C-alpha positions in Angstrom: 29.9 8.1 9.2 27.9 6.6 6.3 26.3 4.3 8.9 25.4 7.0 11.0 23.5 8.9 8.0 21.9 5.7 7.1 20.3 5.3 10.6 19.3 9.2 10.9 17.6 8.9 7.5 15.8 5.8 8.5 14.6 7.6 11.5 13.4 10.7 9.9 11.6 8.3 7.3 9.9 6.4 9.9 8.7 9.6 11.4 7.5 11.0 8.3 5.5 7.9 7.1 3.8 7.0 10.5 2.7 10.5 11.2 2.0 11.4 7.3 -0.2 7.9 6.9 -3.6 9.1 8.6 -3.0 12.9 7.0 -2.9 11.2 3.6 -6.2 9.3 4.1 -7.6 12.6 5.2 -6.6 14.2 2.1 -8.0 11.7 -0.2 -11.1 12.1 1.6 -11.1 15.7 1.5 -10.3 15.8 -2.3 -13.1 13.3 -3.2 -15.7 15.5 -1.3 -14.4 18.4 -3.1 -14.7 16.9 -6.5 -18.3 15.8 -5.7 -19.2 19.4 -4.7 -19.3 18.8 -0.7 -17.2 20.4 1.9 -15.5 17.3 3.1 -13.9 16.3 6.4 -10.8 18.1 7.7 -7.6 16.4 6.8 -6.8 16.0 10.2 -10.0 13.9 11.0 -8.4 10.6 10.7 -5.9 11.5 13.7 -8.9 12.9 15.7 -10.6 9.4 15.2 -7.7 7.5 16.1 -7.1 9.4 19.4 -10.9 8.8 20.2 -10.8 5.4 19.3 -7.5 4.5 21.0 -9.2 5.9 24.3 -12.3 3.3 24.0 -12.0 -0.4 25.7 -12.8 -2.6 22.7 -15.5 -5.0 23.0 -14.9 -8.6 22.1 -17.5 -11.2 20.9 -17.8 -14.2 23.3 -17.0 -16.5 20.7 -13.6 -14.9 20.0 -10.2 -15.9 20.7 -7.0 -14.5 21.0 -6.5 -13.9 17.5 -9.1 -11.1 17.7 -6.7 -9.6 20.2 -3.4 -10.1 18.4 -4.3 -9.7 14.9 -4.6 -6.0 14.6 -1.0 -5.6 16.4 0.3 -8.1 14.0 -1.4 -6.2 10.9 0.0 -2.9 12.1 3.4 -4.2 12.7 3.7 -5.8 9.1 2.4 -2.7 7.8 5.0 -0.4 9.6 7.9 -2.6 8.7 6.8 -2.8 5.1 6.3 0.9 5.0 9.9 1.3 6.7 11.5 -0.4 3.6 10.0 2.0 0.8 12.2 5.0 0.3 10.5 8.2 0.7 12.8 11.3 0.4 16.3 9.7 0.4 18.0 6.2 -0.7 20.3 4.3 1.5 18.5 4.1 4.7 19.5 1.7 7.4 17.0 -1.0 6.3 17.8 -0.5 2.6 20.0 -3.7 2.4 16.9 -5.7 3.3 14.3 -3.4 1.2 13.7 -6.6 -1.1 10.4 -6.3 -2.9 9.6 -10.2 -2.2 10.0 -9.4 1.6 7.5 -6.5 1.2 5.1 -8.6 -0.7 5.4 -11.0 2.3 4.8 -8.3 5.0 1.7 -7.4 3.1 0.3 -10.9 2.9 1.0 -11.4 6.4 -1.1 -8.4 7.2 -4.0 -9.9 5.2 -3.8 -13.0 6.6 -4.0 -11.4 9.9 -7.3 -9.5 9.0 -8.5 -12.4 7.3 -8.2 -14.8 10.6 -9.7 -12.2 12.7 -12.7 -11.6 10.4 -13.3 -15.5 10.7 -12.6 -15.3 14.6 -15.8 -13.9 15.8 -17.7 -16.6 13.7 -20.1 -13.8 12.1 -21.3 -14.5 8.4 -20.1 -11.1 7.1 -16.7 -11.9 8.8 -16.2 -15.2 6.8 -17.8 -13.6 3.6 -15.2 -10.9 3.7 -12.3 -13.4 4.6 -13.3 -15.6 1.7 -13.5 -12.6 -0.8 -10.1 -11.3 0.4 -8.3 -14.6 0.0 -9.9 -15.2 -3.5 -8.8 -11.7 -4.7 -5.4 -12.4 -3.2 -5.0 -15.6 -5.2 -4.5 -13.1 -8.3 -3.2 -10.2 -6.9 -0.1 -11.6 -5.3 1.1 -13.5 -8.4 0.3 -10.3 -10.2 2.7 -8.4 -7.6 5.4 -11.1 -8.0 5.4 -11.0 -11.9 5.8 -7.4 -11.6 8.7 -7.8 -9.3 10.2 -10.3 -11.8 10.2 -7.6 -14.4 12.0 -5.1 -12.2 14.5 -7.8 -11.4 15.3 -8.5 -15.0 15.8 -4.7 -15.6 17.7 -3.8 -12.7 19.2 -7.1 -12.1 17.9 -7.1 -8.4 14.9 -7.3 -6.3 16.2 -4.8 -4.1 13.9 -1.8 -3.9 16.6 0.7 -3.1 18.8 -0.7 -6.1 15.7 -0.7 -8.3 14.8 2.9 -7.4 18.6 3.9 -8.0 18.8 2.5 -11.6 15.5 3.9 -12.6 16.8 7.4 -11.1 19.7 7.0 -13.1 17.8 7.1 -16.4 19.8 4.0 -17.8 16.9 1.7 -18.0 14.8 4.3 -20.5 11.2 3.7 -21.8 10.1 0.2 -22.1 6.8 -1.3 -22.9 7.3 -3.7 -20.0 7.7 -1.0 -17.5 4.3 0.6 -18.6 2.5 -3.0 -18.2 4.3 -3.3 -14.9 3.0 0.1 -13.8 -0.7 -1.0 -14.9 -0.1 -4.0 -12.6 0.8 -2.3 -9.6 -1.9 0.3 -9.8 -4.2 -2.7 -10.1 -2.9 -4.6 -7.1 -2.7 -1.4 -5.2 -6.4 -0.8 -5.8 -7.4 -4.4 -4.5 -4.8 -4.3 -1.7 -6.1 -1.0 -0.5 -10.0 -1.9 -1.1 -10.5 1.0 -2.9 -13.1 1.7 -5.7 -13.7 0.1 -8.2 -12.7 -3.2 -6.2 -14.3 -2.2 -2.7 -15.7 1.0 -1.5 -14.0 2.0 1.9 -16.9 4.4 2.8 -19.9 1.9 2.6 -21.2 -0.6 4.8 -23.5 -2.4 2.3 -23.2 -6.0 3.8 -23.3 -8.0 0.4 -20.6 -5.9 -1.2 -18.1 -5.5 1.6 -14.9 -6.8 1.6 -12.3 -4.9 3.8 -15.0 -3.7 6.2 -16.7 -6.9 6.6 -13.8 -8.4 8.4 -13.3 -5.6 10.7 -17.4 -5.3 11.4 -16.5 -6.6 15.0 -13.7 -4.5 16.0 -14.1 -1.5 18.2 -12.0 0.8 20.5 -8.5 0.5 19.9 -8.7 -2.5 17.8 -10.7 -0.4 15.4 -8.2 2.2 15.6 -5.2 -0.4 14.8 -7.3 -1.5 11.8 -7.7 1.9 10.6 -4.2 2.7 11.3 -3.0 -0.2 9.4 -5.2 0.8 6.4 -3.7 4.2 6.2 -0.2 2.8 6.4 -0.9 0.5 3.5 -2.2 3.3 1.4 0.8 5.4 1.9 2.9 2.4 1.3 1.7 1.7 -2.0 1.7 5.3 -2.9 5.4 5.8 -2.0 6.2 2.3 -3.8 4.8 3.8 -7.0 6.4 7.0 -6.5 9.9 5.5 -5.8 9.5 3.1 -8.8 8.0 5.4 -11.5 8.6 8.8 -10.2 11.9 8.7 -8.7 13.0 12.2 -9.2 14.1 14.1 -6.1 15.3 11.1 -4.4 18.5 12.0 -2.2 21.5 9.9 -2.9 22.9 7.7 -0.2 25.1 9.7 2.1 23.7 12.9 0.9 23.2 15.8 3.4 20.5 17.8 4.7 20.2 20.0 1.7 19.3 16.9 -0.5 16.9 15.6 2.1 14.9 18.7 2.0 14.8 18.7 -1.6 13.9 15.0 -1.6 11.0 15.7 1.2 9.5 18.6 -1.0 9.7 16.2 -3.9 8.2 13.4 -2.1 5.2 15.7 -0.7 4.8 16.9 -4.2 4.3 13.2 -5.5 2.1 11.9 -2.9 -0.1 15.0 -3.1 -0.4 14.3 -7.1 -1.0 10.6 -6.4 -3.8 11.3 -3.7 -5.2 13.7 -6.3 -5.2 11.2 -9.0 -6.6 8.7 -6.8 -9.6 10.8 -5.7 -10.2 11.6 -9.6 -10.1 8.3 -10.3 -12.7 7.0 -7.5 -15.0 9.9 -8.4 -15.0 9.1 -11.9 -15.7 5.4 -11.8 -18.4 3.2 -10.5 -17.7 0.0 -8.2 -17.6 -3.1 -10.1 -19.7 -6.1 -9.2 -17.7 -8.5 -6.6 -17.8 -11.2 -9.3 -15.9 -9.1 -11.8 -13.2 -8.5 -9.4 -11.2 -11.7 -10.3 -11.5 -10.9 -13.8 -10.0 -7.5 -13.3 -7.0 -9.0 -11.1 -6.8 -11.8 -13.7 -6.1 -9.1 -16.4 -3.6 -7.6 -14.1 -2.0 -11.1 -13.8 -1.8 -11.4 -17.6 -0.2 -8.1 -18.2 2.5 -9.0 -15.4 3.1 -12.3 -17.6 3.3 -10.2 -20.5 5.5 -8.0 -19.4 7.9 -10.7 -18.2 7.8 -12.3 -21.5 8.5 -9.2 -23.3 11.6 -8.8 -21.2 12.8 -12.2 -21.7 12.5 -11.9 -25.3 14.1 -8.4 -25.5 17.1 -9.3 -23.4 17.7 -12.5 -25.0 17.2 -14.9 -21.9 14.3 -16.6 -23.8 
């Protein structure tokens, strides 16, 4: 019975994430537009754009290889699997035993590599420029994420996301300086991973400042739809990850019934809406930084992650 409930929870979670990802992107765009005094697009607009692009045949450069064709599928598959590992409304899903933060970081890295290879494959200057910048930023973002994972592992005794969320939800961890530092690290890495302001502007096509958009500049048709859907999945994944770790209230316990799922779903929607609003307010209130300042920004996040791990080692007597 426990296995059946886990499988059913996993299927409901998959349906929720895969359907809600473009809606979350549309909600952020709408909130940003309203904060700027504009009417803004409908929240369902990303779904309409995806449907329209999926019906179009992609145009592939003559110099491109099979990498351009398969890279978006690899990126979407990696993002989907990573998103399925992050709990939304309940813990104890079927994939919870393999929901390791190290695995999630690896899947995110796989999607990043696929995008960088797609940017390089067409042989255009902007694609190579965007891929080089993306890999340079990843050299700081990935170690910062690993250090934050180390802090969570020291506190919860495990790198399994489901176990960490359960430990945080029980309240036994308490308020720690290291957790505050780890939260700042995750926020900085999430901004960089999703190409959001101040690291990148997802709404611009200014060639000299592009990072994410430069790598998919040659994409069209269903390939562009896959890249856009992958970006929505990554944004949803990161917000759900932050919610599961630092806002674990409302998560249904493993083996819980439909009533607990309904309460968990309501709490999840509330948390995601609040995080989307916070993101919209943040991006509306801050300017994009220069590209050459991004390594300093991520380097500061790396330093905060190191400080969090050191503080935990000292406080727990492991030093």
